[in-house]
MIMI-66344 format. One line per 8 residues: number of its first residue (from 1); their letters; for each residue x, y, z of C-alpha. Coordinates in nm, 2 decimals, decimal comma. Layout:
MIMI-66344
NUM) a) X Y Z; ...
END
This chain:
MIMI-66344
1) mtskrsew) 1,82 -2,36 1,28; 1,52 -2,42 1,06; 1,22 -2,36 1,28; 0,86 -2,48 1,27; 0,65 -2,31 1,01; 0,44 -2,02 1,15; 0,06 -2,04 1,13; -0,22 -1,80 1,21
9) nsnitfil) -0,40 -1,89 1,54; -0,74 -1,81 1,39; -0,91 -1,71 1,07; -1,02 -1,38 1,21; -0,66 -1,29 1,29; -0,57 -1,36 0,92; -0,86 -1,15 0,79; -0,78 -0,86 1,02
17) amigsavg) -0,41 -0,88 0,91; -0,51 -0,89 0,55; -0,75 -0,59 0,58; -0,48 -0,40 0,78; -0,23 -0,46 0,50; -0,48 -0,33 0,23; -0,61 -0,03 0,43; -0,34 0,23 0,40
25) lgniwrfp) -0,25 0,58 0,29; -0,39 0,52 -0,06; -0,74 0,45 0,08; -0,74 0,76 0,29; -0,61 1,02 0,05; -0,58 0,87 -0,30; -0,92 0,72 -0,36; -1,13 1,03 -0,29
33) nilysngg) -0,94 1,23 -0,55; -0,95 0,94 -0,80; -1,33 0,91 -0,75; -1,39 1,28 -0,79; -1,16 1,33 -1,09; -1,30 1,04 -1,29; -1,67 1,09 -1,31; -1,78 1,09 -0,95
41) gsfmipyi) -2,07 0,84 -0,89; -2,03 0,69 -1,24; -1,67 0,60 -1,15; -1,82 0,33 -0,92; -1,91 0,12 -1,23; -1,55 0,08 -1,36; -1,43 0,06 -1,00; -1,66 -0,24 -0,92
49) vslfllgi) -1,57 -0,41 -1,25; -1,20 -0,36 -1,17; -1,26 -0,50 -0,82; -1,40 -0,82 -0,95; -1,20 -0,85 -1,28; -0,86 -0,75 -1,14; -0,86 -0,71 -0,77; -1,04 -1,03 -0,64
57) sfvlieya) -0,90 -1,23 -0,93; -0,54 -1,15 -0,85; -0,59 -1,18 -0,47; -0,72 -1,53 -0,54; -0,40 -1,62 -0,73; -0,18 -1,51 -0,44; -0,40 -1,69 -0,19; -0,40 -2,01 -0,39
65) vgfkfkts) -0,02 -2,01 -0,45; 0,07 -1,91 -0,09; -0,17 -2,17 0,06; -0,06 -2,45 -0,17; 0,32 -2,41 -0,13; 0,31 -2,28 0,23; 0,65 -2,11 0,19; 0,81 -1,79 0,09
73) lakilyki) 0,78 -1,62 -0,25; 1,15 -1,69 -0,33; 1,12 -2,06 -0,26; 0,79 -2,08 -0,44; 0,93 -1,94 -0,77; 1,24 -2,16 -0,73; 1,02 -2,47 -0,70; 0,82 -2,37 -1,01
81) nnklepva) 1,14 -2,32 -1,21; 1,48 -2,25 -1,05; 1,55 -1,99 -1,31; 1,26 -1,78 -1,17; 1,41 -1,72 -0,83; 1,55 -1,38 -0,93; 1,20 -1,27 -1,03; 1,09 -1,32 -0,67
89) wiiltivf) 1,38 -1,12 -0,53; 1,30 -0,84 -0,79; 0,95 -0,82 -0,66; 1,06 -0,82 -0,30; 1,32 -0,56 -0,36; 1,07 -0,33 -0,53; 0,83 -0,37 -0,23; 1,11 -0,31 0,01
97) littyyic) 1,21 0,01 -0,16; 0,85 0,13 -0,17; 0,84 0,07 0,21; 1,14 0,29 0,27; 0,96 0,60 0,15; 0,61 0,48 0,27; 0,75 0,48 0,63; 0,88 0,84 0,58
105) vvgwdliy) 0,53 0,96 0,50; 0,40 0,78 0,81; 0,67 0,96 0,99; 0,54 1,29 0,86; 0,20 1,19 0,99; 0,35 1,12 1,34; 0,48 1,48 1,34; 0,14 1,61 1,25
113) lvlsftka) -0,03 1,40 1,52; 0,18 1,58 1,78; 0,12 1,92 1,62; -0,26 1,86 1,59; -0,33 1,89 1,96; -0,23 2,26 1,96; -0,27 2,33 1,58; 0,10 2,44 1,59
121) wgpntdly) 0,11 2,46 1,21; -0,05 2,81 1,22; -0,26 2,98 0,96; -0,03 2,92 0,66; -0,03 2,54 0,65; 0,13 2,51 0,31; 0,43 2,72 0,41; 0,46 2,54 0,75
129) ftqnvlha) 0,47 2,20 0,58; 0,73 2,28 0,32; 0,95 2,51 0,53; 0,90 2,42 0,90; 0,85 2,05 0,88; 1,03 1,94 0,56; 1,28 2,23 0,51; 1,22 2,13 0,15
137) tdsingif) 1,42 2,23 -0,15; 1,33 2,13 -0,51; 1,68 2,03 -0,59; 1,94 1,76 -0,50; 2,16 2,02 -0,32; 1,99 1,97 0,01; 2,07 1,60 0,04; 2,35 1,67 0,29
145) tivpnvlv) 2,12 1,88 0,52; 1,95 1,66 0,78; 1,60 1,76 0,90; 1,61 1,63 1,27; 1,24 1,62 1,34; 1,18 1,41 1,02; 1,47 1,18 1,10; 1,36 1,11 1,45
153) siiiiwfv) 1,00 1,04 1,34; 1,12 0,80 1,07; 1,34 0,62 1,33; 1,04 0,59 1,57; 0,82 0,44 1,30; 1,09 0,19 1,19; 1,14 0,09 1,55; 0,77 0,03 1,60
161) vwaiirtn) 0,74 -0,18 1,29; 1,06 -0,37 1,38; 0,92 -0,44 1,73; 0,61 -0,59 1,58; 0,75 -0,80 1,30; 1,05 -0,94 1,50; 0,83 -1,14 1,73; 0,64 -1,45 1,63
169) lndgigka) 0,35 -1,42 1,38; 0,06 -1,42 1,62; 0,22 -1,21 1,90; 0,35 -0,96 1,65; 0,16 -0,90 1,33; -0,15 -1,09 1,46; -0,17 -0,90 1,79; -0,11 -0,56 1,63
177) srillpil) -0,38 -0,63 1,37; -0,63 -0,74 1,63; -0,57 -0,41 1,83; -0,50 -0,15 1,56; -0,76 -0,24 1,30; -1,07 -0,23 1,53; -0,94 0,10 1,68; -0,89 0,23 1,32
185) cviivifv) -1,25 0,14 1,23; -1,39 0,31 1,54; -1,19 0,63 1,46; -1,30 0,64 1,10; -1,67 0,59 1,20; -1,64 0,88 1,44; -1,46 1,09 1,18; -1,72 1,03 0,91
193) iysltlpg) -2,03 1,08 1,14; -1,88 1,40 1,28; -1,79 1,53 0,93; -2,15 1,48 0,81; -2,27 1,72 1,08; -2,06 2,01 0,96; -2,20 2,31 0,77; -2,15 2,25 0,40
201) ayigysql) -2,09 1,88 0,43; -2,36 1,82 0,16; -2,15 2,02 -0,09; -1,88 1,77 -0,05; -2,06 1,44 -0,06; -2,30 1,55 -0,33; -1,99 1,65 -0,55; -1,84 1,32 -0,47
209) fhpdwsal) -2,12 1,10 -0,60; -2,26 1,32 -0,87; -2,23 1,10 -1,18; -2,07 1,21 -1,51; -2,19 0,93 -1,74; -1,97 1,05 -2,03; -1,66 0,94 -1,82; -1,75 0,58 -1,89
217) tnldvwla) -1,64 0,61 -2,25; -1,30 0,74 -2,15; -1,03 0,48 -2,14; -0,83 0,68 -1,89; -1,11 0,65 -1,64; -1,11 0,27 -1,67; -0,73 0,26 -1,63; -0,76 0,49 -1,33
225) afgqivfs) -1,00 0,23 -1,18; -0,77 -0,06 -1,25; -0,48 0,14 -1,11; -0,67 0,22 -0,79; -0,74 -0,14 -0,73; -0,38 -0,24 -0,79; -0,25 0,01 -0,53; -0,55 -0,02 -0,29
233) lslgmaia) -0,53 -0,40 -0,25; -0,15 -0,40 -0,27; -0,15 -0,64 -0,57; 0,18 -0,79 -0,68; 0,35 -0,71 -0,35; 0,34 -1,07 -0,23; 0,15 -0,97 0,09; -0,15 -1,19 0,02
241) ltyasylp) 0,07 -1,47 -0,09; 0,28 -1,46 0,22; -0,01 -1,42 0,47; -0,20 -1,70 0,30; 0,10 -1,93 0,34; 0,05 -1,91 0,71; -0,31 -2,04 0,69; -0,39 -2,38 0,85
249) kgsklvdn) -0,55 -2,66 0,65; -0,92 -2,63 0,57; -0,92 -2,26 0,52; -1,19 -2,11 0,30; -0,97 -1,91 0,06; -1,23 -1,77 -0,17; -1,46 -1,67 0,11; -1,17 -1,49 0,29
257) alvvafsn) -1,06 -1,31 -0,03; -1,41 -1,17 -0,08; -1,43 -1,05 0,28; -1,10 -0,87 0,25; -1,17 -0,72 -0,09; -1,51 -0,59 0,00; -1,40 -0,46 0,34; -1,11 -0,27 0,18
265) sgfevfns) -1,34 -0,12 -0,08; -1,61 -0,04 0,17; -1,35 0,14 0,39; -1,23 0,37 0,11; -1,57 0,46 -0,01; -1,70 0,52 0,35; -1,38 0,72 0,43; -1,43 0,93 0,11
273) igifsilg) -1,77 1,05 0,24; -1,59 1,19 0,55; -1,30 1,34 0,35; -1,53 1,52 0,11; -1,78 1,64 0,37; -1,49 1,82 0,54; -1,38 1,96 0,21; -1,74 2,09 0,16
281) fmsissgi) -1,72 2,25 0,50; -1,38 2,40 0,42; -1,52 2,54 0,09; -1,83 2,71 0,25; -1,62 2,84 0,55; -1,33 2,98 0,36; -1,50 3,08 0,03; -1,25 2,88 -0,17
289) afnelvte) -1,40 2,70 -0,47; -1,45 2,33 -0,40; -1,25 2,21 -0,70; -0,95 2,41 -0,57; -0,95 2,22 -0,25; -0,96 1,87 -0,40; -0,62 1,71 -0,41; -0,45 1,39 -0,30
297) gtglafvv) -0,16 1,27 -0,10; 0,04 1,50 0,12; -0,13 1,81 0,00; -0,46 1,69 0,13; -0,34 1,54 0,46; -0,08 1,80 0,56; -0,20 2,12 0,40; -0,58 2,13 0,33
305) fpqafnim) -0,70 1,93 0,63; -0,49 2,14 0,89; -0,66 2,44 0,73; -1,00 2,28 0,80; -0,90 2,19 1,16; -0,80 2,56 1,21; -1,16 2,66 1,13; -1,34 2,38 1,33
313) ktgsiigp) -1,43 2,45 1,69; -1,35 2,08 1,76; -1,04 2,08 1,54; -0,81 1,99 1,84; -1,01 1,67 1,88; -1,10 1,57 1,53; -0,75 1,66 1,40; -0,56 1,41 1,63
321) lfflcilf) -0,82 1,14 1,54; -0,75 1,20 1,17; -0,38 1,18 1,20; -0,41 0,88 1,44; -0,61 0,71 1,17; -0,34 0,76 0,91; -0,08 0,64 1,16; -0,25 0,31 1,24
329) agitsama) -0,33 0,25 0,87; 0,04 0,32 0,78; 0,18 0,09 1,05; -0,05 -0,21 0,96; 0,05 -0,17 0,59; 0,42 -0,12 0,66; 0,45 -0,44 0,86; 0,27 -0,63 0,59
337) llegicys) 0,50 -0,48 0,32; 0,81 -0,61 0,50; 0,68 -0,96 0,59; 0,75 -1,10 0,24; 1,12 -1,01 0,23; 1,17 -1,11 0,59; 1,01 -1,45 0,53; 1,22 -1,51 0,21
345) lsekfdfs) 1,54 -1,42 0,39; 1,46 -1,65 0,68; 1,37 -1,94 0,45; 1,68 -1,92 0,24; 1,95 -1,82 0,48; 1,80 -1,99 0,79; 1,78 -1,67 0,98; 1,56 -1,64 1,29
353) rkksativ) 1,26 -1,41 1,25; 1,43 -1,16 1,47; 1,75 -1,16 1,27; 1,58 -1,11 0,93; 1,36 -0,83 1,07; 1,65 -0,66 1,22; 1,86 -0,67 0,90; 1,57 -0,55 0,69
361) civgalis) 1,47 -0,27 0,93; 1,83 -0,14 0,97; 1,89 -0,13 0,60; 1,55 0,02 0,54; 1,60 0,29 0,81; 1,93 0,39 0,64; 1,77 0,43 0,30; 1,48 0,62 0,46
369) sifatasg) 1,73 0,87 0,61; 1,77 1,00 0,26; 1,42 1,13 0,29; 1,50 1,30 0,62; 1,71 1,56 0,43; 1,61 1,89 0,27; 1,59 1,71 -0,06; 1,39 1,43 0,09
377) sfilgifd) 1,04 1,52 -0,04; 1,20 1,58 -0,39; 1,37 1,24 -0,40; 1,06 1,07 -0,25; 0,85 1,20 -0,54; 1,10 1,04 -0,79; 1,10 0,71 -0,59; 0,72 0,70 -0,59
385) aflnnfal) 0,67 0,77 -0,96; 0,93 0,52 -1,07; 0,85 0,24 -0,83; 0,47 0,26 -0,85; 0,42 0,36 -1,22; 0,69 0,14 -1,36; 0,85 -0,12 -1,14; 0,55 -0,25 -0,94
393) lfavfmec) 0,33 -0,28 -1,24; 0,60 -0,48 -1,41; 0,61 -0,71 -1,10; 0,23 -0,77 -1,12; 0,26 -0,85 -1,49; 0,53 -1,10 -1,43; 0,33 -1,27 -1,16; 0,03 -1,29 -1,40
401) iifgwvyd) 0,25 -1,46 -1,66; 0,42 -1,70 -1,42; 0,11 -1,82 -1,23; -0,12 -1,80 -1,54; 0,11 -1,96 -1,80; 0,42 -2,12 -1,65; 0,25 -2,30 -1,36; -0,02 -2,56 -1,39
409) fdelintl) -0,32 -2,33 -1,34; -0,57 -2,61 -1,28; -0,40 -2,69 -0,96; -0,47 -2,34 -0,83; -0,84 -2,38 -0,91; -0,85 -2,71 -0,71; -0,67 -2,55 -0,42; -0,92 -2,26 -0,41
417) nensrikv) -1,23 -2,47 -0,44; -1,13 -2,75 -0,20; -1,27 -2,59 0,12; -1,44 -2,27 0,00; -1,82 -2,24 0,01; -1,80 -2,00 -0,29; -1,63 -2,18 -0,59; -1,44 -2,04 -0,88
425) sniwktii) -1,50 -2,17 -1,23; -1,29 -2,19 -1,55; -1,40 -1,84 -1,64; -1,15 -1,72 -1,37; -0,88 -1,91 -1,57; -0,96 -1,70 -1,88; -0,95 -1,38 -1,68; -0,61 -1,46 -1,53
433) kfilpvci) -0,45 -1,59 -1,85; -0,58 -1,33 -2,09; -0,78 -1,04 -1,96; -0,57 -0,96 -1,65; -0,23 -0,95 -1,83; -0,37 -0,72 -2,10; -0,52 -0,48 -1,83; -0,19 -0,48 -1,64
441) fclwiqgi) 0,02 -0,43 -1,96; -0,19 -0,13 -2,05; -0,14 0,02 -1,71; 0,23 -0,05 -1,74; 0,26 0,13 -2,07; 0,07 0,42 -1,92; 0,32 0,42 -1,63; 0,62 0,41 -1,87
449) ystltqad) 0,48 0,71 -2,05; 0,43 0,89 -1,73; 0,78 0,81 -1,61; 0,95 0,91 -1,94; 0,77 1,25 -1,96; 0,93 1,35 -1,63; 1,29 1,31 -1,75; 1,51 1,58 -1,59
457) pvsiiirg) 1,88 1,48 -1,53; 1,85 1,42 -1,16; 1,54 1,21 -1,20; 1,72 1,00 -1,46; 2,02 0,94 -1,23; 1,80 0,84 -0,94; 1,59 0,61 -1,15; 1,91 0,45 -1,29
465) illaaiii) 2,03 0,38 -0,93; 1,69 0,23 -0,84; 1,69 0,02 -1,16; 2,04 -0,10 -1,09; 1,94 -0,20 -0,73; 1,63 -0,38 -0,86; 1,85 -0,59 -1,10; 2,18 -0,64 -0,91
473) lpiilskl) 2,05 -0,72 -0,56; 1,81 -0,99 -0,67; 2,09 -1,15 -0,88; 2,32 -1,16 -0,57; 2,05 -1,30 -0,34; 1,97 -1,57 -0,60; 2,33 -1,67 -0,65; 2,41 -1,69 -0,28
481) paknenyy) 2,39 -2,05 -0,16; 2,10 -2,13 0,07; 2,19 -2,22 0,43; 1,86 -2,39 0,48; 1,91 -2,75 0,38; 1,55 -2,79 0,28; 1,54 -2,48 0,05; 1,63 -2,68 -0,27
489) d) 1,39 -2,97 -0,20
END
C-alpha cells in the first residue's frame, strides 16, 4: 500500500504549519510568568541568547535531517544505525503521552469558551474551576469518578484533531494552519490593543519590562531562558523534522527556520504585553497586589482572567476572544504533536494516513479519559512534571548526541546551505556538538532534581508506569517487523 510521499503545496503553508506548531499554550500563559519572574526586561538578554544558541540551532538540526532523509523519525534513526530505532520510538512515545494531557487542557479551554459568553463561572472563579468544572480531588481516590463535561470536551478536541490529521497533508494540517493561524493572529492583535486601553494597563506592562540587571548573574535565570526556548519551539518533539521532510527540493531551510523562530518569539513577547496589561487592570480594579495576580498555566487562564472578565464592561466579548485564542493555539499544536508518530507508524507498518491517525487518536483519547476523572488534574500535574522536566529533556539530549556525534555532521551543513540565502558556518557545528549538549544536560539535571523532590508514593507509582511505557512500547515497536518493503532499504 506504500503511497506517494506527501509534500507541502507551498512554502507559506509550511511556515504557517510550523508557526502553528510552535505557538501554543506555553506562549500564552507560561512565557509572561517566566519573563516577570526572571528579571523582567533584563530577561530578554538570556532569552535572545538562548533563541540563537539553543532554539534556532536545534531547529536547524531538525530541518536539515528531515529535509535530507525525507522520511519519518523512526526510519531516519534506523538508517543512521539500526540500533537507534528504539530511540526514535522513545521520543515519539514521550511526545504522544504529552499530547494526551495537552488535549485535556485544550478541552478545559473549550468549556471556558462556552462559559465566557455569560460569565457563568460566577464571582469565585477559583472555586468554580476546581469544584464545578474539574470536581477535583488531590488524591488518587477520585480516579473512578468521571467528570462528564470534561470527558465530552476532551472527546470533541480529539475528534477535531483526528478530522484534521486523517486527511492528506495539505487538505488537513495545511488547510487548518492557513485558516486558524491568521485568525489567531487577528484575535491576539485585538486582544493586546484592547488591553492597552484599560485603566491600569501601564502597571502591568511597566512591571513586565522593568529590568533587574542583577538577575543576569543568576544561573537559574539562564536555565529558565533555555527551558522556555525548549518548550516554546517544541524542541526534541520531532515536529520540525517531520514537517521539514515534506518540503520540496530547493527549499530555503535556514531562511524558513529564522522566520519561524522569530515569529514564535515575537508572538509570545507581544502576547505578554496584553496579558500583563490585563493583570495591571485587575490589580487597580480589585485592589489586589500585582505580584499576587502573576501566575502561569491554568491558574492564570481559568482563575485570574475570568476574574478580570467579570470586572470588564466588555468581558463578554474579550473573554470569548481570549479562550478562542487558546483553543486555536492548542489545536494547531496538538495536530503537530501527533504528526510524527502517525508518520512513523504509516512508514513502518504501511498504514494509510487515515488508519494511523485513527489508531493514535483512539488510544490517545482513552488515555486522556484518565484526566476526565475527579483525580484528573492531580494526575495531569504528575504527567506534566515527569514528561517535561525529565523525559523530554532526555529526548532532546539524545538527539543532540546522535545528530552531532553519530551522524556525519558536515552533510547537515551542506544540506542547510545548498539553497538558503543565509548560510551557516562551522561555528554552528561547535554549538551543536559541544555547547548545546552541555546546556541541555544542565536543564536535564535540574529537571531530575525537580522530579525527585516531589516524591510522594502516588507520584512514584505513576512515574514508574510512565517510565515503563516509555521503555517497553518503543522496544515492541522496534522489534515488530516492518510491513513496508522499503523500510529497511
